[in-house]
DRENROPA-642965 format. One record per residue (C-alpha): x, y, z; residue number from 1; residue in one letter. Coordinates in pm, whole numbers. Example, Ala and Ser with C-alpha at 12.3 -4.5 7.8 and 13.67 -1.06 7.14 Angstrom:
# residues 2
east	north	up	kese	base
1230	-450	780	1	A
1367	-106	714	2	S
# end
This chain:
# residues 721
east	north	up	kese	base
-475	-1013	-748	1	M
-724	-1235	-559	2	K
-850	-1088	-233	3	K
-967	-1301	62	4	S
-1303	-1277	239	5	D
-1141	-1066	508	6	S
-1079	-792	254	7	F
-1449	-772	178	8	Y
-1522	-754	549	9	G
-1298	-454	567	10	Y
-1472	-318	258	11	A
-1807	-329	443	12	L
-1657	-120	723	13	I
-1524	112	453	14	L
-1875	161	310	15	A
-2010	275	648	16	F
-1706	499	689	17	F
-1779	666	355	18	M
-2138	734	457	19	L
-2009	900	770	20	F
-1773	1122	570	21	L
-2042	1212	319	22	A
-2265	1329	602	23	A
-1990	1568	713	24	R
-1891	1708	375	25	S
-2066	1813	57	26	Q
-1881	1551	-147	27	L
-2075	1254	-282	28	I
-1982	959	-502	29	T
-2239	1024	-778	30	D
-2190	1399	-810	31	F
-2153	1375	-1192	32	Y
-2414	1102	-1245	33	K
-2622	1317	-1482	34	T
-2382	1597	-1577	35	S
-2093	1370	-1687	36	C
-2208	1008	-1673	37	P
-1901	864	-1850	38	N
-1646	1048	-1636	39	L
-1501	741	-1466	40	M
-1451	556	-1795	41	A
-1285	859	-1955	42	I
-1037	905	-1670	43	V
-962	533	-1644	44	R
-885	512	-2015	45	K
-642	806	-2005	46	E
-467	673	-1694	47	V
-434	332	-1859	48	Q
-277	494	-2165	49	N
-33	692	-1952	50	A
74	388	-1750	51	I
121	180	-2065	52	K
369	440	-2186	53	I
545	473	-1849	54	E
460	247	-1555	55	M
613	500	-1314	56	R
329	740	-1395	57	M
99	551	-1155	58	A
314	657	-860	59	A
342	1010	-999	60	S
-36	1058	-1020	61	L
-83	919	-669	62	L
181	1157	-533	63	R
28	1451	-720	64	L
-299	1401	-527	65	H
-111	1370	-196	66	F
92	1688	-253	67	H
-220	1876	-362	68	D
-432	1781	-60	69	C
-169	1863	202	70	F
-159	2230	95	71	V
-488	2424	134	72	N
-684	2103	76	73	G
-769	1901	-235	74	C
-826	2196	-469	75	D
-593	2138	-769	76	A
-386	2438	-663	77	S
-75	2231	-735	78	I
-161	2239	-1106	79	L
-149	2618	-1142	80	L
141	2737	-1355	81	D
193	3074	-1184	82	V
555	3154	-1092	83	S
472	3159	-720	84	D
275	2834	-750	85	G
304	2515	-551	86	E
458	2317	-837	87	K
765	2540	-799	88	F
794	2493	-420	89	A
1105	2316	-290	90	G
939	1977	-223	91	P
777	1976	-571	92	N
1034	2135	-801	93	L
1184	1881	-1044	94	N
999	1617	-846	95	S
619	1619	-873	96	V
511	1516	-1221	97	R
213	1392	-1422	98	G
82	1736	-1520	99	F
68	1642	-1890	100	E
-143	1337	-1807	101	V
-387	1553	-1612	102	V
-398	1789	-1914	103	D
-483	1495	-2140	104	N
-755	1374	-1904	105	I
-897	1726	-1876	106	K
-907	1762	-2254	107	T
-1096	1434	-2291	108	S
-1336	1522	-2010	109	V
-1399	1870	-2153	110	E
-1480	1717	-2490	111	S
-1749	1505	-2326	112	A
-1870	1738	-2049	113	C
-1749	2097	-2104	114	P
-1720	2315	-1795	115	G
-1853	2052	-1554	116	V
-1576	1847	-1391	117	V
-1316	2009	-1167	118	S
-943	1945	-1201	119	C
-940	1857	-829	120	A
-1183	1572	-887	121	D
-986	1453	-1190	122	I
-669	1432	-979	123	V
-854	1235	-708	124	A
-998	983	-957	125	I
-665	948	-1140	126	A
-491	867	-808	127	A
-745	594	-731	128	R
-716	445	-1080	129	D
-334	453	-1063	130	S
-339	245	-746	131	V
-595	0	-882	132	F
-418	-43	-1218	133	L
-95	-118	-1029	134	S
-260	-407	-847	135	G
-383	-222	-539	136	G
-725	-166	-383	137	P
-1007	45	-521	138	T
-1256	273	-348	139	W
-1546	498	-439	140	K
-1409	850	-480	141	V
-1615	1123	-316	142	L
-1670	1401	-572	143	L
-1786	1760	-598	144	G
-1463	1949	-533	145	R
-1405	2288	-695	146	R
-1073	2433	-813	147	D
-870	2693	-628	148	A
-812	3039	-770	149	L
-468	3072	-609	150	V
-179	2850	-505	151	A
21	2855	-181	152	N
393	2806	-240	153	Q
494	2889	117	154	S
239	2638	247	155	G
391	2371	23	156	A
740	2454	147	157	N
641	2416	512	158	T
345	2176	517	159	G
452	1881	304	160	L
618	1588	484	161	P
986	1560	395	162	S
1204	1250	351	163	P
1438	1413	604	164	F
1172	1472	873	165	D
1177	1273	1195	166	N
870	1072	1290	167	L
743	1345	1522	168	G
745	1608	1248	169	N
581	1373	998	170	I
306	1287	1247	171	T
253	1656	1322	172	L
217	1747	953	173	K
-38	1470	908	174	F
-225	1585	1221	175	A
-234	1942	1085	176	N
-458	1822	802	177	V
-670	1591	1018	178	G
-489	1262	959	179	L
-375	1022	1234	180	D
-100	764	1293	181	L
-282	494	1100	182	K
-300	732	802	183	D
75	804	838	184	V
164	437	804	185	V
-95	330	546	186	S
-35	628	315	187	L
342	579	342	188	S
268	238	193	189	G
208	423	-134	190	G
587	400	-167	191	H
533	42	-278	192	T
544	195	-629	193	I
761	468	-778	194	G
1117	596	-779	195	L
1325	832	-569	196	S
1630	1043	-651	197	R
1972	1004	-487	198	C
1924	1357	-357	199	L
1656	1234	-119	200	L
1836	939	42	201	F
2212	977	-16	202	S
2235	1142	328	203	N
2195	788	468	204	R
2484	638	267	205	L
2799	807	396	206	Y
2764	1059	677	207	N
2424	1010	835	208	F
2330	1294	1074	209	T
2696	1399	1095	210	G
2817	1066	1239	211	T
3070	1006	961	212	G
2913	665	898	213	T
2609	535	705	214	P
2265	497	863	215	D
2298	189	1087	216	S
1936	88	1021	217	T
2010	34	649	218	L
2068	-323	530	219	D
2439	-361	446	220	T
2388	-527	107	221	N
2140	-260	5	222	M
2381	6	133	223	L
2654	-129	-95	224	S
2420	-129	-395	225	D
2303	226	-325	226	L
2657	357	-284	227	Q
2730	232	-637	228	K
2417	401	-770	229	I
2477	724	-575	230	C
2852	774	-527	231	P
2991	1078	-348	232	V
2959	1378	-584	233	N
2753	1162	-824	234	G
2439	1259	-1014	235	D
2188	1367	-746	236	A
1899	1317	-990	237	N
1972	951	-1060	238	K
1680	735	-946	239	T
1611	392	-801	240	T
1299	204	-696	241	F
1138	287	-362	242	L
1030	-76	-316	243	D
1317	-302	-420	244	R
1226	-638	-575	245	N
861	-540	-616	246	S
898	-238	-838	247	N
570	-154	-1009	248	D
325	-372	-817	249	L
109	-215	-548	250	F
138	-465	-262	251	D
255	-491	101	252	N
618	-570	11	253	H
717	-216	117	254	Y
640	-307	480	255	F
834	-632	454	256	Q
1129	-421	340	257	N
1104	-204	650	258	L
1128	-510	875	259	L
1453	-601	697	260	N
1613	-257	700	261	G
1542	-202	331	262	K
1333	112	339	263	G
1487	355	90	264	L
1405	690	249	265	L
1484	774	608	266	S
1116	875	648	267	S
1022	519	544	268	D
1258	327	770	269	Q
1183	532	1083	270	I
828	395	1075	271	L
977	70	1203	272	F
1331	133	1331	273	S
1318	461	1524	274	S
1283	471	1902	275	D
958	664	1866	276	E
816	395	1634	277	A
825	133	1909	278	K
520	282	2078	279	T
351	434	1773	280	T
391	296	1420	281	T
599	-21	1452	282	Q
310	-255	1528	283	S
114	-131	1224	284	L
414	-189	999	285	V
434	-544	1130	286	Q
61	-599	1077	287	S
65	-467	720	288	Y
376	-674	636	289	S
181	-998	693	290	T
-174	-889	608	291	N
-210	-724	268	292	S
-590	-712	299	293	D
-564	-502	615	294	L
-318	-269	443	295	F
-540	-238	134	296	F
-848	-158	343	297	A
-667	97	563	298	D
-500	256	262	299	F
-838	301	91	300	A
-984	454	411	301	N
-691	693	442	302	S
-715	798	77	303	M
-1083	884	126	304	I
-996	1084	438	305	K
-712	1263	262	306	M
-936	1339	-37	307	G
-1174	1511	202	308	N
-919	1763	335	309	I
-1072	2114	310	310	S
-1238	2075	-31	311	P
-1382	2381	-202	312	L
-1750	2311	-274	313	T
-2069	2490	-370	314	G
-1988	2833	-510	315	S
-1631	2846	-373	316	S
-1347	2841	-625	317	G
-1429	2755	-985	318	Q
-1442	2475	-1237	319	I
-1129	2536	-1443	320	R
-1188	2480	-1810	321	K
-944	2345	-2061	322	N
-587	2470	-2028	323	F
-645	2659	-2354	324	R
-805	3002	-2398	325	G
-905	3263	-2143	326	F
-769	3071	-1843	327	E
-425	3069	-2006	328	V
-442	3447	-2050	329	V
-540	3476	-1683	330	D
-240	3267	-1583	331	D
-7	3474	-1802	332	I
-148	3794	-1653	333	K
-96	3669	-1297	334	R
263	3572	-1373	335	A
332	3906	-1547	336	V
174	4104	-1264	337	E
392	3920	-1016	338	Y
704	4037	-1202	339	E
589	4378	-1334	340	C
279	4497	-1150	341	S
55	4737	-1342	342	G
285	4769	-1642	343	V
194	4524	-1922	344	I
-139	4551	-2104	345	S
-359	4250	-2174	346	C
-357	4353	-2541	347	A
22	4318	-2562	348	D
9	3984	-2381	349	M
-238	3849	-2636	350	L
-14	3951	-2925	351	V
297	3793	-2769	352	I
104	3475	-2682	353	A
-20	3449	-3041	354	A
336	3483	-3176	355	R
469	3223	-2930	356	D
187	2981	-3015	357	S
289	2993	-3382	358	V
657	2930	-3295	359	I
581	2638	-3063	360	I
372	2465	-3331	361	T
651	2491	-3586	362	G
587	2826	-3749	363	G
796	3142	-3798	364	P
883	3408	-3543	365	T
876	3788	-3565	366	W
949	4092	-3351	367	N
626	4193	-3179	368	V
560	4567	-3171	369	L
449	4665	-2819	370	L
288	4954	-2634	371	G
-85	4882	-2672	372	R
-333	4986	-2403	373	R
-650	4801	-2300	374	D
-999	4915	-2397	375	G
-1260	5029	-2143	376	F
-1556	4875	-2328	377	V
-1629	4585	-2562	378	S
-1869	4572	-2855	379	S
-2064	4254	-2908	380	K
-2246	4408	-3205	381	A
-1920	4495	-3381	382	A
-1783	4145	-3319	383	A
-2096	3994	-3472	384	N
-2063	4189	-3799	385	I
-1686	4247	-3838	386	S
-1517	3915	-3766	387	I
-1484	3696	-4079	388	P
-1714	3396	-4067	389	S
-1686	3043	-4203	390	A
-2009	3119	-4392	391	F
-1885	3441	-4556	392	D
-1832	3464	-4932	393	S
-1477	3541	-5047	394	L
-1591	3895	-5134	395	Y
-1720	3953	-4779	396	N
-1402	3810	-4623	397	I
-1180	4038	-4837	398	I
-1404	4333	-4753	399	S
-1376	4269	-4377	400	K
-998	4244	-4403	401	F
-981	4571	-4601	402	K
-1181	4754	-4334	403	K
-897	4691	-4088	404	V
-620	4774	-4339	405	G
-534	4422	-4461	406	L
-512	4311	-4824	407	D
-569	3994	-5028	408	V
-220	3861	-4947	409	T
-303	3895	-4578	410	D
-627	3705	-4633	411	V
-442	3410	-4783	412	V
-142	3404	-4546	413	S
-347	3442	-4228	414	L
-589	3172	-4342	415	S
-311	2923	-4418	416	A
-290	2750	-4084	417	R
-201	2383	-4043	418	S
-480	2134	-3991	419	Q
-257	1907	-3780	420	L
-341	1860	-3411	421	I
-190	1652	-3132	422	T
-505	1454	-3043	423	D
-619	1370	-3397	424	F
-661	999	-3310	425	Y
-797	1049	-2959	426	K
-1118	861	-3032	427	T
-1039	674	-3355	428	S
-715	511	-3231	429	C
-669	595	-2862	430	P
-379	353	-2802	431	N
-178	465	-3105	432	L
111	618	-2909	433	M
156	309	-2693	434	A
149	79	-2997	435	I
414	278	-3184	436	V
632	318	-2874	437	R
630	-58	-2811	438	K
733	-143	-3169	439	E
1009	120	-3170	440	V
1137	-13	-2836	441	Q
1147	-365	-2978	442	N
1332	-250	-3289	443	A
1593	-55	-3090	444	I
1648	-349	-2855	445	K
1741	-560	-3158	446	I
1957	-287	-3316	447	E
2034	39	-3139	448	M
2125	202	-3470	449	R
1758	179	-3573	450	M
1678	490	-3367	451	A
1893	702	-3599	452	A
1749	527	-3905	453	S
1389	607	-3811	454	L
1479	968	-3736	455	L
1653	1001	-4074	456	R
1358	838	-4251	457	L
1128	1116	-4127	458	H
1382	1382	-4231	459	F
1425	1243	-4582	460	H
1048	1207	-4622	461	D
961	1563	-4518	462	C
1223	1733	-4739	463	F
1063	1593	-5056	464	V
704	1704	-5124	465	N
642	1736	-4749	466	G
576	1478	-4475	467	C
358	1244	-4678	468	D
524	899	-4648	469	A
614	914	-5017	470	S
959	779	-4925	471	I
798	447	-4829	472	L
651	372	-5174	473	L
816	76	-5350	474	D
774	201	-5708	475	A
1091	178	-5918	476	S
1084	553	-5972	477	D
1028	609	-5600	478	G
1224	823	-5357	479	E
1376	527	-5173	480	K
1572	456	-5493	481	F
1699	814	-5533	482	A
2077	851	-5498	483	L
2074	1010	-5149	484	P
1855	723	-5023	485	N
1975	418	-5216	486	L
2151	167	-4986	487	N
2133	434	-4719	488	S
1786	513	-4584	489	V
1652	220	-4382	490	R
1391	122	-4123	491	G
1119	30	-4372	492	F
1061	-310	-4207	493	E
1012	-142	-3870	494	V
751	90	-4020	495	V
582	-217	-4170	496	D
571	-382	-3826	497	N
427	-69	-3666	498	I
168	-37	-3942	499	K
61	-401	-3896	500	T
13	-351	-3520	501	S
-173	-24	-3572	502	V
-398	-176	-3839	503	E
-485	-462	-3605	504	N
-604	-210	-3347	505	A
-746	64	-3572	506	C
-788	-56	-3932	507	P
-780	208	-4204	508	G
-741	500	-3965	509	V
-376	599	-3909	510	V
-159	724	-4194	511	S
191	598	-4264	512	C
311	960	-4256	513	A
192	1000	-3897	514	D
350	668	-3800	515	I
687	784	-3934	516	V
657	1113	-3742	517	A
574	940	-3412	518	I
844	678	-3461	519	A
1104	953	-3515	520	A
1001	1124	-3191	521	R
1010	798	-2995	522	D
1350	708	-3141	523	S
1496	1032	-3010	524	V
1333	994	-2670	525	L
1441	631	-2628	526	L
1798	732	-2712	527	S
1803	979	-2425	528	G
1690	1289	-2614	529	G
1398	1529	-2575	530	P
1033	1459	-2640	531	T
762	1672	-2797	532	W
394	1646	-2881	533	K
367	1524	-3239	534	V
112	1708	-3451	535	L
-104	1452	-3631	536	L
-358	1426	-3911	537	G
-130	1378	-4213	538	R
-246	1176	-4512	539	R
-31	959	-4738	540	D
87	1058	-5085	541	A
-30	875	-5396	542	L
300	931	-5580	543	V
670	968	-5499	544	A
918	1222	-5635	545	N
1256	1067	-5714	546	Q
1392	1372	-5894	547	S
1292	1591	-5599	548	G
1484	1360	-5365	549	A
1791	1376	-5591	550	N
1798	1755	-5592	551	T
1628	1864	-5270	552	G
1793	1658	-4997	553	L
2095	1812	-4823	554	P
2413	1625	-4913	555	S
2721	1551	-4697	556	P
2920	1711	-4981	557	F
2719	2037	-4990	558	D
2873	2364	-4873	559	N
2698	2561	-4601	560	L
2530	2793	-4850	561	G
2367	2504	-5036	562	N
2257	2334	-4716	563	I
2102	2655	-4587	564	T
1924	2707	-4920	565	L
1777	2355	-4918	566	K
1646	2411	-4565	567	F
1504	2751	-4665	568	A
1325	2589	-4960	569	N
1110	2393	-4713	570	V
1060	2682	-4470	571	G
1341	2606	-4224	572	L
1596	2859	-4101	573	N
1957	2864	-3978	574	L
1862	2756	-3626	575	R
1683	2456	-3777	576	D
1995	2376	-3985	577	V
2213	2354	-3674	578	V
1967	2191	-3434	579	S
1851	1925	-3680	580	L
2213	1851	-3778	581	S
2249	1761	-3411	582	G
2050	1448	-3493	583	G
2389	1313	-3601	584	H
2459	1257	-3233	585	T
2330	904	-3306	586	I
2383	673	-3601	587	G
2650	562	-3846	588	L
2788	680	-4177	589	S
2959	492	-4460	590	R
3314	557	-4580	591	C
3161	658	-4913	592	L
3024	976	-4753	593	L
3336	1108	-4579	594	F
3642	942	-4736	595	S
3677	1248	-4961	596	N
3812	1427	-4652	597	R
4083	1169	-4577	598	L
4329	1181	-4865	599	F
4258	1436	-5139	600	N
4012	1689	-5007	601	F
3869	1925	-5269	602	A
4151	1832	-5511	603	G
4426	1964	-5281	604	T
4612	1633	-5259	605	G
4588	1659	-4881	606	N
4332	1562	-4615	607	P
4076	1814	-4488	608	D
4276	2050	-4265	609	S
3981	2100	-4030	610	T
3984	1729	-3932	611	L
4152	1634	-3603	612	D
4479	1452	-3684	613	T
4424	1158	-3447	614	N
4074	1106	-3582	615	M
4213	1136	-3936	616	L
4457	853	-3868	617	S
4182	630	-3725	618	D
3953	699	-4020	619	L
4229	630	-4274	620	Q
4270	287	-4114	621	N
3892	231	-4126	622	T
3854	358	-4483	623	C
4180	302	-4675	624	P
4220	402	-5039	625	V
4025	152	-5253	626	N
3874	4	-4936	627	G
3511	-100	-4874	628	D
3305	214	-4937	629	A
3012	69	-4741	630	N
3205	17	-4418	631	K
3048	229	-4144	632	A
3161	419	-3836	633	T
2984	625	-3573	634	F
2884	983	-3654	635	L
2941	1093	-3292	636	D
3264	938	-3166	637	R
3280	846	-2795	638	N
2905	900	-2748	639	S
2771	650	-2997	640	N
2408	572	-2923	641	D
2319	843	-2673	642	L
2123	1144	-2794	643	F
2312	1434	-2633	644	D
2508	1749	-2722	645	N
2842	1568	-2763	646	H
2813	1607	-3141	647	Y
2860	1983	-3103	648	F
3156	1937	-2870	649	Q
3312	1723	-3143	650	N
3271	2005	-3394	651	L
3461	2244	-3167	652	L
3750	1992	-3163	653	N
3757	1916	-3537	654	G
3591	1578	-3488	655	K
3281	1614	-3703	656	G
3267	1309	-3929	657	L
3097	1451	-4237	658	L
3213	1763	-4415	659	S
2856	1895	-4383	660	S
2887	1858	-4005	661	D
3223	2026	-3957	662	Q
3146	2325	-4181	663	I
2882	2433	-3927	664	L
3173	2543	-3708	665	F
3492	2559	-3916	666	S
3394	2716	-4250	667	S
3440	3086	-4321	668	D
3066	3124	-4375	669	E
2995	2970	-4033	670	A
3167	3255	-3851	671	K
2875	3488	-3914	672	T
2597	3229	-3932	673	T
2609	2894	-3750	674	T
2926	2896	-3541	675	Q
2777	3075	-3240	676	S
2487	2827	-3222	677	L
2728	2531	-3234	678	V
2916	2686	-2942	679	Q
2594	2745	-2747	680	S
2467	2391	-2799	681	Y
2807	2243	-2704	682	S
2774	2383	-2350	683	T
2395	2389	-2308	684	N
2223	2056	-2370	685	A
1891	2197	-2251	686	G
1898	2466	-2519	687	L
1984	2211	-2787	688	F
1706	1976	-2675	689	F
1448	2257	-2676	690	A
1552	2387	-3018	691	D
1573	2038	-3165	692	F
1218	1961	-3050	693	A
1089	2289	-3196	694	N
1266	2223	-3526	695	S
1126	1870	-3544	696	M
775	2009	-3500	697	I
841	2264	-3776	698	K
986	2001	-4006	699	M
692	1768	-3936	700	G
464	2048	-4052	701	N
619	2080	-4402	702	I
333	2067	-4656	703	R
131	1783	-4502	704	P
-157	1633	-4698	705	L
-472	1675	-4489	706	T
-848	1653	-4518	707	G
-942	1463	-4833	708	S
-600	1497	-5000	709	S
-401	1178	-5046	710	G
-519	866	-4864	711	Q
-458	652	-4557	712	V
-258	364	-4701	713	R
-333	14	-4576	714	K
17	-100	-4673	715	N
278	172	-4644	716	C
471	41	-4946	717	R
191	71	-5202	718	V
-108	295	-5269	719	V
-449	146	-5202	720	N
-600	-39	-5497	721	S
# end
């Protein structure tokens, strides 16, 4: 966006303004000049990556800074995960977002400059970069903030401006933190990007302030559109753009909307249309609507002012470290103390946290024995001599284990941790996720069914020799030509396209196995399902295992006992059986794989009695005797391409397509094993999504090749020459 000379005139005024602020506070622009010289580049890169994945994230990071500064000042208190924290206050709950992006930035910053940069400063820089990368102004961020030790939920509930506030209340809340009318209007212009939920503006659409009619200041055409998006008793969480017709671009179009009655929130439109606005904010709205340079300059000034609200500096507060480690234990302890003061020991918390960390990364669970008490003293000398070291001989390691009552089996099992991590390509291929996501999006746009195909490809790869991309090899004795995969497993061309794009950006770095794992996750997410952080660092197999595919892959003709056994053989349990079967909420199946249920099931001469009769009739028409065995129909009837829990509702009604689906609910064995989970998932989509994500992480962790094992294939179809 080209800026006129007038903008640079305003910028000169801005420079003097910054000097004035710096004289009043302890914040300075070059605070990290020597201690973290690459800070700005690190933050900018992570923000760019986040916005590439989801353009809306720019608005989310800007709002995160705003909602942090208005409560106790710009101190990153909004990031704290404690149960009485600000992120769980009414104005923030299910609304403020971007925490994962801040985590990613913090991780990258800690890798470069451990223990130096505050979370509060990261949030301030990320907000500036989000505006700039959306086409808006830039400014020099004053730095040197420290992080709060506590949050203030009640302050968030009362101090944050609300979309339902009148102009007087909004102005008062701004004044309470030292901001004036110009700041009210310019900072409201941040609504030129982002989305809002029906919940926050539907009061204007039908019965505004109890009048029985819509808000009269709302443009009638826009009103009609919004009533369709947000009908009476509709989904309150459905969203639409705050700045219609200029969605993701940071510009002055928001103010032009206000002049035409097209502000989305009541708190937007009152800046121009309310009686109070006539003598306060209306003239500024008019000025900004015709002069984008003035708006940009004033917005930058106001962001600097807001970023200077009550910062913790010097020795106040702390510099929070990475979200891992001791700080996490502190957060757990605070949350536990809030619920059960003086009851739970730190020792027991550590044990539970360790168990939960294993589960979340795809490992087993166990019942934790509890009742430990905390020690009064620590022993540095004992830690130095007793804890096994990476430099110890095997004899010394076994000896140290024996001294605490553990044997050789314990040595091996406790050492066998996965080498996969979520940020494996952070430096070697930083744009990997965006590249894969783009290619998967393109593939699904062409053929929606491809989402299910890419998910199934990952499943069929991992069940044979582990997640090693062996299914992609083109050898005649390869897995793709095994009976369960032949003329069935697909998506190879999409993987080729992804690999080509990845190789162009990061040649020889990213394995085909990792590409398949990421593509499966993105396919689920883009179909409306859950997301999860994919563990990475797999290497590619040198050989395939056709016989293993023929015998190890679950079959649509297997009984529940055989299916459960095949899952157990790769370390997956009954919950994984049911949740991963829920992947059949998307995709198609051929007549070949279910026609056995339609006419002569299990040699009875009759159809499968567990199959709904209306569905049976439809399927008999689709797949007649001696018909085309390759004809396909949807696995999840009436919810074809949407990843949801409808599959489980089908099972309750006898509408599972494959025998291996329906037996999860209707077989005798299911009554004491899988039936209760099917019922739970059928009514609780959130539970299904959470369990499915956990099971996908576990499955993705089946015997990966890591380190120097295998190779990183250049072409996913053949081993490197």
